[in-house]
N, C-alpha and C positions, 0 to 999 in steps of 0.2 A: 888189335885188328885181326888177330888170328881167327877168332870166331866169325867175324864178318867175312873174311876171305873164304872160309869154308862154306858159309851160307851163300855167298855170291856164286861160287862154283856150282853148288847144288841147285841154286835158282836158275842158272844158265841152262843146265842139263834139263831141268824140268820144263823150262820155257820152250826149249827146242822140241822136246817130246810133245808138248801141248800143241805147238804149231803144226807139227806133223799130223797129230791126231785129228785136228779140226780142219784139215785141208786148206790152210792158209797158203795161197799161191804166191811164191816169191816172184817179184818183178812187177806186180800190180801196185801202184802208189797207194799210200794210206794217208789219212788226215794227219798223222804224226809228222809227215813230210811237209805239211803246209805251215803257214798259209801259202797258197799257190799264186803264181803270177797269173793275172787275169787273161783268159783266152776267149776270143770271139771267133767262131767258125764262119768264114765267108758264106754268104747266102747262095744256095743252089737255086738258080732261077726256075728250075723245073717245078718247084713247089710254091711258086708265087701265085696269088690270086685265090679265087674261091674254090672250095671243095664242092663237088656235085652231089646233091642228095639222092639217096635211093628213092626211086619212084614208088608209088603205092601199088604199081603193077608188078613189082619184083616178087617172085614166088616166095622169097624168104620172109616177106612181111605180110603175106596174105593169110587169112584164116583157113586152116586145113582141117580143123576138128568139126564135129557135128554136135548139134543140140547143146547139152550141158557137159560135154567132154572137156577136161581141163586143157588150158593152154597158158602160155606166158609163165611157165613154171620156173621158180627160182628158190635157191637155198641161201639163207643168211645165218650168221652166228648169233648165239646168245652171249652172255658175258664170259662163260667158261666153256671148257671142252665138252661138258656133259649135256649140252643142250643146243639145238638148232631150230630155226624157223623154216617151214616150207610154205611158200605162197604160190597162188595160181588164180586164174580167172576162168569162170564158166559163163556161157551165154555171150552173145555178141553185144557190142556197144550199139547205141542208136545216136544218130545226129540228124537234126532237122528243126523245123519250126515247132513241131508238136512231137514230144517224146513221152514215153511212159516207162519210168524206171522199173527194172526187174525187182522181184521180191526175193531178198536174200534167203528167206525162210523156205523157199521152194526147193532148195538144194542143200544137202548135208555137206559138212566140211570135215572130211575124214582123211587121215593118212595111215596106211598100213606099211609097216617097215620091219626090218630084221637084218641080221648079219648074213643070212642066206638069201639068195634071190627067190627061192621058193622052199618052204612056205614063208610068207611074211607074217610072223606070229604076233607082232605088237600092233597096237592100234591107238591112235590119238585123235582127238577132236579139237576143233578150234572155233573161230568166229568168222563171220562174213559181213560184207557191207557193199553198198554201191555209193558212188559219188556223182554229182552233177556239176556241169559248168553251164550256167544259164546267162543269156544275154538279152535283157529286156529292151531290145532296140530292133526296129524294123529292118529286115534284110539280113540279120545275123542268125546263125544256126546254133541251137542249143545241143548239149551233149549229155548223155548218161552212160556210165560205164557198164560193162558186164559185172557179174557178181565176183567180188574180190575176196579170196579166202586166205586166212593165215592160221597155221597150226604150229604150236611149239612142241617139239619132241624133247623129252627129258630122260635122265638116267642113262645117257649114252657112255660108251667106253671111249677112252682117248685113243687117237691115232688109229681109228678103226673104220673099215669100209662098211657102210650100210646101204641096203637096197630099199627102195620105197615106191609106192604108188599113191596118188592123191586123187580125190574126187568124191563121188557119192556112190557107194557100192549098192545102194538100194534101187537105183534107176535101171540098170547099172550104167554108170558113167565114170569109169576109172581111167586114169592115164596109163601109158606104158610104164614099164618098170625103169626107174632111174637109180642112180647111186650117188653117194657123196662120202667123203672121208672126214671124220671129225678132226679137230685140232689136237695136237699133243697136249698132255696135261701141263699146267703151269709149273715151271721149274727152270732153274738156271742152265740145265743141260738139254733142254727140250724145245725145239723150234720147228715151225713149218719149213719144208724144204725150200720153197720159193713163193714169194708174194708178189703178184703183179700190181703195179700202181699206174693208174691212167686217169687223166682228167679231160673234161670237155669232149666227150666221145662223139655225141651226136649220132647221125645215121646217114653217112655219106659213103661214097666209094673209098675214101680214105679211111673211114671207120672200119670197113671190111678188111682193109689191109692191116690196120692196127690189131684187130681182133684175131686175124689169122696168125700174125706174128706172135701175139700173146699166147694163143693156144699152143703154138709150136714150142713155147718155153715151159709148158706143163706146170702152171702154177697150182699151188694148194689153196690159194686165197686170192681174191681180187679186191682191191680198194679203188672205188670210183670217186674221184675227188671233185664231184659236182659237175653240173651242166650235163644232163643225161641225154634227152632226146631233142631238145630245142623246139618243142611244140609251140613255144611262144613267139617263134619267128615265122608263124603262119597266121593268115586270116582264117576265120571260121569256115570259109568256103574252100579251104585247102590250098590257097595261093600262097606261095612263099614270099617273104620279104627279104631284101638284101641286107637290111640292117634293123636293129632293134626298134628304133623310133620312127622309121620312115613311113609306115603304112597304117599307123594305129591312131590317127587323129580324129576319126569319125565318132568315137565313143569315149565317154569319160572313164571307162574301164578297159582293160587290155584284152584284145582278142587273142585267142590261141586256137590251135587246131588239135584237139585232144586225141584224135585217132593216131597221131604220130607216137604217142605213148604206147598204143597197142602195137603199132608196127615195130617199135623198138623192142618191146617185150617178146614178140615172136622171133625177131631176128636173133636176139641174145639167148633164147631158151636153150639151144644146144650147149652153151657155155654155163649159164647160170643155174640150170637144173642139176649140174654135177659139181660145179666149183662154187663154194660159198662166196657171195659178193656182199661187200659192205659199202654203203653209199652215204655220202655227205652232200647236203644241199648246196646248190650254187645259185647265182642270180637268175638263171633261166628257169629255175623251178619255182620262183616267186609267184608268177601268174596271178596277179592281183585281180580279184573278182568283186562281185556285188558284196555289200556289207563288209568291205575291206578284208575279205578272206584271202589268204595267201597260202601257198604250198599245199593246196588241197590234193592235187593229183599225186605229188611226191609222197605225202604222208599217208595216203590211202593205199598206194600200190606196193610199197615196201614195208617190211616188218623190221623194227629196230629194237635192240635190247635196252630200251629206255628204262622201263620199270626195273629190269634186272640190275641195271647199273645206277639205280636210285635217281634217275633223271625224271623230270616231269614233262619232258618234251621229246619229240622225234627229231629235233634239230641239234641235239647234243647228247652224246652218250659215250660209253666206253666198253671195251671188251678185251679179253686176253686171247692171244694166240700163242700157246706155249709160254715161253719166257719173255714175251713182248706184251706190254700193256699199251693198247691203242686208245687215244682220246680223239673223238670226233666233235668238232666245234662248229657253231653256226655264226657266220659273219654277217648275217642279214636279220638277226634278232638281237635284242638288247644284250650287251656284253660288258657294260661298265661295272664298276666294283659293287654297285648296289643291286645289280641284276641277278635274277635267279640263276642264269647260266654261270656267272662268275662265282657265285657262292657254291654252286654244284661243283664247279671245277676245283675250287679250293679243297672241298671235301674229298673229291675223287683222288686228287693228287696226294692228299695226306694219307690215304688208305693204301697207296701203292707200296708194296714191300719189294724193294729192289733186290733182296736176296732170293725172291721167288720169281719176279719178272724184272730182270736187270735192265731190259731195254724199254725205254719210254718214248713213244712216237705220237706226235700230235698231227692232226689233219684238219684243214678247213679249205675253203675255196679261194678267196682273194689273197694273194701273197703279200708279205711285208717287205721282202727284199728283192723284188724283181727290178731290173734296170731297164726294162723295155718302156717305150713311151706309152703304149697302151696300158691303162690302169696304173700308171706310175704313182706310187705312194697313196693309192686310193683307200687303202685300209689303215691309214695312219692312226686313226682314233682307236681302232681295235688293238693295234700294236702298243699304243700308249697305255691302254687299260690292262692288257694281259701279259705283256712281254716279261715284266719283272717276275710274275708268278711262275711262268713256265721256266724261266732261267733259274729261279730259286730252287725248283724241284729237279733240275738237271735233265730237262727234256733233251733227248739225243738227236732226233731228226724231226723235221717238219715238212710235210708234203702239202703242196698247194696246186691249184689249177688256175683258171680264169684268163691268164695270159697265154695266148696260143703260140707257145714256143717252149723251149726247154732251157732251164738255167739251174745251175748248182752253185751254192755259195761256199765260201770258206766258213769256218766256225765264226759266228758273229753274235754280238749282243749290243743293242742300242747303237747300231751303225758303227761299232768298233770291233776290230778283230779281237777275239777272245777265245782262248783254247778250251774254255768250258761252255761256250755258247753252242746252240744247236747248228747243225747243217740244214739250211733251208733249200728245198728242191721244188722248183716249179715245173710241173709236168702236164701243162694244159694243152698238150699237142696231140690229143687223141684222134682228131680227124673231123671236127665239127665244120658246119657250113659257112661260118664267118671267115673273114680274112685271117691269114697267118700274121702273127706279130713279127714285124721286120725292123722297124725303127727303134733306136735306143735313145733314152732320155739324155744321155751324155754326148750324143752326136750334135754337131753344130746346127743350131736352129730348131732342135727337137725338144728342148726343155719346156714342158707344159707350164702354163700359167697356174700357180698354186690354187687360185680360186676355182679352177675347172676340175680339180682332181677328186673332190669328194663324190661319193655315190649316195644318192638320196636315201637308199635303203640301209646305208651303213652308219648314218647318224653323225651330225656335227662336222666341224672343220678343224682339223688338228695339224694342218701343214705348217712347217716352219723352215727357215733356212738353217743349214748346218752351222754350228757354232765353233767347230774346230776341224782340224785336218785339212786336206787338199781342197775340200769344197766349202771351207768356212765362208759364211756370208752369202752362200748361194743355195738355191733350191735343188739344183742338179750338179753332179760332177761334170768336169769337162773332158773326162776320159773314163774308161770302164772302171767303176769303183773297186777299191782294194778288196771289199767283201765279196765281190762277184768272182768266182773261180772259173766258170765255164758257161758259155751261152751259145745257143744255136737255134736257128729257125728251121725246124723240120718236124714232120709228124712222127710219132713214135709212142713208146711206152717204157716203163722201167720195171726191173726185177730186183727185189730186195731179198737177200739171203743171209740170215743171221747164222754165223758159224759157232759162236760161243758167247760167253758173257761179255767179251770185250770187242770182238771183231764181227762186222757185217759187211758183206760185199754188195755194193750198189752198182747196177749196170743199166745204162740207158740204151735202148735199141731204136735206131731209125727205121722207118718203114722202107726206105729205099735200099737197106742192106738185107742180107740174109737174117733170119730171125735170131740166130745165135751169134751174130756179129755185134760186138759192143761199139757204140758210138762214144760213150763216156763210161769209164769204169774206175772205181776206187773202193778201197776198204775204209769204211767209217769205223774209227777205233774209239771206244769209250776208255776213259781214264778215271775210274772211280777213286783211285788213290790221289789223283791230282784234283779232281773235281767232285768232291763228296757231295752227295745229294741230300745230306742231312747237315746238322749244325756245322757252319763253316769254320769254327775255330779249330777243327781238326786240320784244315788246310794250312793254318799257321804252323802247326807242328811239322807238317811236311816241308814248309819253307825253311824251318830251322834245321830239319834233316838235310836239306840240300846244302845249306851253308856249312854244316859241320862235316858232311860225308862226301858231297859232290856226286851222289849216286842217283839222282832223280830219274835219269833216262832209263835206268835199269829196273826201277822199282814198280813192276806191275804184278808182282806175286804177293797176294795179300798177307800170307803168313809171315813172309820175310819182312814186309813193311810193318806189320803190327808189332813184330818183335823189336824192330829198331825204334818204333814209337815208344814202346815200353821203356827202352833204355834211356830215351832222351827226356821224357816228361819229368822224370825225377829230378832233373837238373835245374828245375825252377821255372818252367814256362808259366805256371800259375802259383799263386801264393798257397801256403798250407797253414793249417792251424798250429803247426810246430813253430812257425815264425811269430805267432801271437804271444801275448794279447796285442791286438792291433789298436792303434790310436783311433778313437771314435770319429766316424765320418757321417755328416748329415748332408745329403744332396739337396741343394736349394729347390724349393717347390716351383714347379712350372705352372703358375697360376693362369696363364693364357690358355693352356690346353685343358687343364683339369679342374677349373673352378666350377662349383655347382654340382647338382645331382646328375647321376647317370640317367639316361632316358630308357624306360622300359620298352621292350618289344611289345607292340600292341597285339591284341588277340586276332587282328586281321592279317598279321604277318603269315605268309604261306608256310613258314618253317614251324609254326606252332599249331596250325590247323589240322584237323583230323582228315587224313587222306585215304584211310582204309574203308572198306565196306563191311557191313554186317559184323560177324565175329572174327574178322581177320585180325591178326595180332598187330599191336603197335606198342610204342614205348618199351621196346625190347632192350634188355640189358644183361650183362654178364658180371658176376661177382665171384670172388674166390671162396673156397672153403678154407679149412685151416692149413691144408698142405696141397702140393702140386697135383695130386691125383684126382682132384674133385673140384668142380665149379658148379655154380648155380646159374640157371637161366630164368629170367623173369620177364613177364610181359602182361599186357592188359588187352582184353577183348570186350567188345561192346562199349558203347559210349556212356560217359557219366551223365548224371541228371542233376539239375539245380532248380530249386523253386520252392514254393510253399508246400506242395504235395508231390512227393516222389515215391516211386515204387522200385526198390532195389532189384537188380537182376538176380537170377537164380544161378549160383556158381555151378550147380550140377548139370546145367543145360549145355555146358561146353567142356570137353576133355582138355586136360593139360598134358600135352605130348611134345617131346623133343626128339627129332630124328637127327642123328649126327654120325660123323665118321672123320677119319683123317683126311685132310685136304688132298684132293686128287683121286680119292677113292669113293666108293658108294657110301651114302649115309645109311648104313645097314644096321646101326645100333638105335635103340629106342628106349627112352625112359619116360615114366609118367610121374606126375607130382600132385600138388594140391592147389586149390583155388578158393577164393573168398571175395567178399566185397566189404568195404567199410563205409560208415556214414559219419557225417558231421551234422548234428541236429541242433537247431537253435530254437528253443521253446519260447520265443519272444515275438510279438507281432511285428511284422515288417521285415524280419530277417529271413533269408532263404536257406533252406536245407540243401544238403549235398549227399549224393550217393555215388560211389565210384563205379567204373566199369569192373569187370571181373578180373581180379589180379591172380596171376598164375606164377608158381614157383616150382621149378624142377631141378633136382640135384643130379648131375652126371658124375659117375664114379668110375674108378678103374682106368683113369686116363694116363697116357704116357707123358713124361716131363718134356718141356721145351718143344712141344709139338703143335703144329697148326691144325686145328680142327675146323670143319665146316658144319653148319647146323641149320635146321629149320624148326620153328616152334608153332604150335597151334593145335587145331583139331583136324586130323586127316580124314575123319569120318564125315565131316560136312564140307570137305575141301576148303578149309579155312586155315591154310598154312602161310607162314611168313615167307619173305624172300630168304635167300641163303645168306647167312652171316658167317663170320669167322672169328675165332679167338685162338690165342696161343697160350698153352699152359705154362705155368711157372717152371723154372729149373728145379731139380731136386734140392732138398736142403743139404747144403754142403759148403765148406769154406772156399771152394773154388767155383761155385756156380751162383750167378746173380742175374736178375732181369737186367736187360741192357739199359733201359731208361725207365725211371719211375717219375711220373709227373705229379706234382703236388700243387694244389690250388685251394683257396678258401673263399667263402663268401661270393660265390659265383653269381647267383641271382639269374635274371633273365632280361638283360638290357642290351643296348647296342655295344656297350663295352664288354659285356659277356661274350657277344658274338666275336669280337676281336680276340679276346682271350682264347676262346674256343678254336678259332682258326690257327692262332699261333701254336696252341698246344697240340693240335692235330699235326701241324707241320713238323713238330719235333719227334713224331713217331714213338710215343711211349708204349711200353709193354704193360704198364699198370698205371692206373690213375687213383690217387688218394685225394678225396674231396673232404676238406677239413671244415665241414659245417657251413651253415648259411646257404641253403640250397635254392629253393624257389622263391622265398620271401612271400609266400602266400599269406602270411600273417600280417602283412603290411597293406592289406586290402580289406575293405568291407565286403559283406556277402553279396552286395549288388555289383561288385567289380570295381568300385571306386578306390583308387589308390590313396594312401595316406603318406604324408611327408615324414612322419616320425612314428615310432612304435606306440607311444601312449596317447597320441593326440586325439584320435577319432573313435575310441573304443569305450566310451563311458556310458553308452546307452544300454549295455547289457552287462550283467555280472560275470559273464564269461567272455572270452576273447573272440571277436569276429575274425574270420579268415575267408579268403576267396579260393576255395579248393581247386577250381579249374586251372589256377596257375601251376599247380603240380602237373597236371596233364600237359599244359603247354611246355613246361620244362622237359618232361619226359620225351615229348615229340622232337623238340629242338635238339636234345642231346643224343637221340638214338643213333645217328651215324657214328658217334664215338663210342658210346657205352655198350652198343650191341656187338662191338668188335674188340674193345679194349676192356679187360676186367677193371671194374671200378669199385673201390671200397670207400664207404661213407662214414662220416663222424657226425653224431647228432650235435647241432648247435642251438643257440638260443631261439633262432627263428623256426626251429622244428618243434619246439615245445607245444605250441598251439593248445593251451589249456581249454578243455571242453567240459561238458556236463559230467557230473560224478567224478570230477578231478582227473579225468583222463588226459594224458599228455603223450606226445610223440606218436599219435595214432597214425597219421599219414606216413610219417617217416618209417615207422616199424612195419607198416602194412605194405608199402610199395617196394621196399627193398628187403633183401634177405641177407642175413649175417651169419657167419660161422660161430654163432654163440654156443650152441650145443656141442659142436665139434671141439671148441676150445675150452669147454668146461664152465662156460658162463651161463648164468640163469637169466640173462637180460640181453636184449638186442642193442642196448646202448653202450655196452662195453664187451670187448671180445679181443681175440688175438689171431694171428695167422702168420705163416711163413711164406716168403717169396725168395726161393733159393736160400742163400746164406744170410738173409735178413729176417729177424723176428720183429713183427710189428705188434705193438700193444695199443689198442684203441680205448680211450677212457672217456668218461662223461661226468662233468661237474654238476649237471642239473639233476642228478640223482645222488643218493647218499654216498659219500666217499670217506667219511671219518673212519678211524681205525677199528670201529666195531661194526662197520657196514659190510654188506655182502660184497660190494665192489672192491673194497680194500682187501678183504680176505681172499677174494678171487685173484687180485693182482699179486698178492704175496705168493700164492701157490703157482701162478703162471710164471712169474719171474724165477721162482725157485727151480722150476722144471726146464728152464732154458739151458741148453748145452752150448756154451760158446765155442766149443770145438766143432760144432755142426752149423750153428748160426752165429757167427762171430759178431754180426752187427745187430744192435738192439735199438729200435726206433720207437718212440712213444708219440702218440698223437691225441690231442683233444682240442677243444674249441677256444676258450678264453686264455690268453697268454699270461704267464707269470712275469716275464721280463720285458714287456713292452714299455717303452718310455714315452709313448704318445699320451696326450691328455685323455683322449677317448678311452674309456675302460681301464684307466690307469690303476693298477694293483687291485682290480676288481675281483680277481680269483685268489686273493691272498690267503683265504682260509684253506683252499685246496692245496696251495703250496705248502702251508704249514703242516698239513696232514700227510702229504705224499712225497715231498721232495727228498726226504732222507731215504725212503725206500728205493726210489729211482736211482739216487746217487750210489747207494750201497751196491746195487746190481750193475752199475756201470753203464747206464743208458747213454748211448752215443749222441743221439740227435733227438730233439723234441720239435714237432711241428704244431703250430697253432694258427687260428684264424681270428675272427671277431673284430680286431682292429683293422680298419680298411686302409692298410698301407703295408709296406715291406720293411722288415727289420731283422737283422742277424746279430746275434750276441757273440761275444767271446765265450770261451768255456767258463762257466759260472756255477757256483753252488752257494746258496744262502746269501746272495747278493755280493759274494766275494769272488774275485778271479781265482779259478782253480783248474789246473791242467787236466784234472780227471772229471771235471763237471761236463754236462752235456753242452752242445751248441744248441741254442734256442732260436728257432726261425719262425717269425710271424709272417704269414703269407695270406692275409685276409683281403687281398687286393684283386680278387677275380673279376669284379665288375658290378657289384651290387648296386641297388638303386639308392642307397643312402650316400651321404657325403663321404668323400675320401677324407681320411684323417690327415690333418695338416699340422695342427698345433701340438707341441711337445710339452710335457709336464714340467720340463726344466726351463722352458722359455719364461722370460720375465712376467710375473703376475699370472701365470697359467697353472700353477700348482693347485689341484683341486682340494677342496675341503675334505679331510679324511672321512668324515661321516657320510659323504655323498658317494663314496666309491663302492660301497657294498652293493651287490646285485642280489635282490631277494630270491631270484630263481637259483642262485648258487648257494646251496645250503651251508649252514655253519655260522651264520651270523656275521659279525663285524670283527675282522682280524687286523685292521690297519694299525700300524705303529710307526713312530718316527725312527729313523735309522739311529743306531747307538754308537757307530764308529765310522771312520772314513771321512771323506770330504763332505758327506751329507749328514754328519752326526747332528742329532737334535732336530732334523727337518724331515718332513714327509716326502719331499722331492729334492733332487739334486738341483744346483743352480747352473749346471752345465750338463752336456750330454754325459751320462754316467759311463764309467770305465768299462762296465760289462756290456755296453752297447757298442758293437763294432761298426755297423753300417745301417743307415735308415734312410728311407726315401718314400715320398708320397706319390706313387704311380700305380696304375693297374698293371697286372702281369701274372706270371705263373713261374714255377720252379721245376727244375729237372735234377733228379738225384741219380747218379751213375756210380754204383759201387764197383770198383775195379778189382779189389782183392781183399784179403783179410784185414788190411790196415788202411787202405786209401779209398775214399769216395769223393767224386767230383760233384760239387753242388754249383749249379748256375741258376741265376734268376733272370728272367727275360721280361723286359718292359713291353707293353703293348705298342708303344709308339716307335719301337725299333723293329728291324727285321726279325723274324722269328728266331733266327740262329744267333742273333747278337746277344751277348750276355751283359746285363747291367751290373751284376755282382757275380763273381766266380772265385772259388777257391777249393782246394782239397781239404776235406775234413779227415784228419789222420787219427786213427786209434793207436794207443800205446799200451797194449795189453801187458807188456813186461813192466811198465812203469805204474800202471793203475791196478795191478793185481792186489795191491794192498787193500783195496776196497773190500776184497773178499773176507778180510778179517772181521769186518762188520757183519757179514753174512754168517760167519762162524759164531759170532756172539749172539746173533738173532736166533739162529736155528740150532745152535749147540753142536754142529758138525762142520767138517770141512767138505763142502760139496764138490769142490773142484780138485779132488784128490788125484784125478787122472792127469792133471797138468804137472808133469814132473819137472825136475830141474832141466833135463834134456829138452823137454818141450819148450820151456821158457827161453833156453839158449837159441833154439831154432826160430822162435818168434823174433829174437833180437837179430839173429844172423841167418837169414834164409840160405839154404844150400844152393849150389849152382844149378841143381836140377829143378829148383823152383824159380829160376830166373824169369821164365816165361810168365809167371804169375805176378810179376811186378806190374806197375801201372800200365794199363792199355791206353 
């Protein structure tokens, strides 16, 4: 305990200094003190009743500009600090029976800006539009807006004050000069000073009080949590209605008074022209019109970073504000698990790097955990659909509006107090014209009838009675629920101040107080060590730590915690290969869930359709070179063509350019590459030819290790550049440096099961993806797009193999959110062969992807090698020659010989068909390859072999030549990514399932027939075992993926994740342990092969250190 005591003292000193540095005020409660006893502040009768609207005669809402001079000016953020949107309106609206919309083309859309007030040296242009609200009923007045302008400014510096003017300089009709400050760069030490949060603002005299108080608190950013101007509470003649449904029965569509939007924009301009404002839609923005149009005014008047955050909608998007990642969701559009919004949310959350943006904040309008009678449990369906996902990713805080009161929850999940759940804050008390929420659902006689709670725009009925706790059997509690910490019926706003990675100060300000007086104040404290936002088995380690050391309350210092983790995991939290060989395990097949084929994603699915225009890049991907200082960026421009008569695109018509830089800096570096197209031609009547879009490959060099880069690709000369993507380079090659997580998956295909695998894989935040063959399965389609149930069934009409090449494009589009940001290395499998005219094979595979072949000394794209930190990967291919006289074998000899295990201790080999699978499908199919290559891999001490092909999961014990061997590799078959073929269920050792040896050879795997009966052991004289072989440790027929985490020179954690579990749940997990001191004997075989002792620098002292690491290396034990 001596070392622990010293570390504890150091930790305490550091903690105190950190608290002082980050201005954490002693005396303010924190969420660590909770859960808190529920508090209800008694109603102040002064604030009961309606708020009074500002009239249209108020000077603050009247038009004061002339002609086409800009008004209603606002600033909003893009996804990152280097870009903002400027929006404004020119020309006046019209309202009446007969209106004539303005022509947007009559006025230019220009912003001049710069860091100095004069001169404004930069210029940006944008787009403009008008919108109409038409009422085809006698007596109702139509509306057409002024010309709405949106301009995106890019290339901005972080945390910097910019001045700007907007308008049309040619008229001239430019605005006055305004200013805004950009957000800090994304990083764990970088945050906006203050963020104002307000909901249900409206345009009343209470609104003016809220805005005045909010301005007094000097925010850097404003979040408006829905319900903006309440134009839908007015008839088209401008008469207000006291309630939403009272006065709108005369027409089948809903009347609104659109000028209230203009009044609101004018009133708010002094704030929104200087302080960026981000808005999320509420129910009062729906404004249902003819042809079922909704949200027209909302989506026209504001600019949203939808495209920048990969959303296809203005109703959900995300952005960063320094070290905070904000997610804005829509409660009034589809949100179920099959909806575009849900799928976007999954992808967005999966891309969040909590080391860069530690804080994760979600915002939408209708609350889940409000205890007021108004809107009580109205959003239950949304909660049911989305809560698990938000909890799984460790969302810290959720802001809502809708309920016209203030309420803060304890940390809660699924109606249960949970220290890792979000804090839910309802702040719908901005000042709107509707009644303030006063009654609580837990008060006598106030529990609403469950059937009355759903909102027609929120879909479905999901209400239920509580099944446990004090409210068991009831729809409402009979006292303030335990999850409700503080509630009060008052107008006001909130201020959110993030202090560091773990502490944020939340303050709610009542309008009746001075602007700086807090009504409710608390530090919201993140506990990343207690509530990991990535695979939750690390939480189990912390539980073990608590049991053994009793130090949980102290452990908020990551280095201290990680050191203790390292000391504990060795003690046996997970099994290790040192405990093997293991008794074989077969998990019973779940035939209810997995029987039958997977279902392909159709070509109508939005995830596979082309969404770019012209020569804008799509199907963007990153792959590694042979070492950390170089990567390849690939993409496609222009659309593919398929038909009888096709004209290939000209690659020289578009440049291949990548602009890049370290994340948070300018993309000031530029590289150019090469481009080409490929064709698949079928000279047979009735078959359709294919020509690809233009494929681009650019190599970036001179990169720093373990560094996050941002990049764009495309052709800047025709303004056809991609969105900004990110990648992290690999660590330098070294025995102490490894990528954090390497995802491994095979036979992915493009099915609904693929989609689940993809989502789970994203959720595990890999630094690198290794795809073990079986990619798009385009070869299982005819050229007319008709799918085939089996490989040889439908292809006898032509002497060459039909494929449907657009499936490659669909796959590239579907995978882009992952492979554009996570380097992906591919292995050629059987379904990539695609034999064509003139015996061409692997044409699509070798064209669409780029491989470090030349950099690794290979003459072929189907076998190559690369380093990822201290791991050396060797990628092999059995569908090209591999015998001892072949180029592939000779290359492999040379590559293995050059591996320095002092620099890259781990040696991993990957190819498609497995050698040690015990399933009937493809049983011993690659036997000829094994006979040729196994000795070479064993001699060089390969640690792990990954394969695909068999659509199941299997892990071997350490094995060599079918015998258990402590120095043999662990073989892992992971061909269960989700392909359209049947999952492998039958085992060769099941009764009567042993295949006839002559049927096992695959003609595509060269070398003929190498099957033989075993000559020794329990299967002697047989081609198959009559029970699960001893070399098979674990096998299961389920879809999934694997994660490899190398911890140090000797230990790597392998976990396999089933699709049907939560992403962080491991179906199979163990430490694969290298024994370099025990298995150095293998090098004698290398001496014999090469005639020299290659590892001469491994001295006796080196070997002793491998057996007994010094105390200075203690921190390099298992993390």
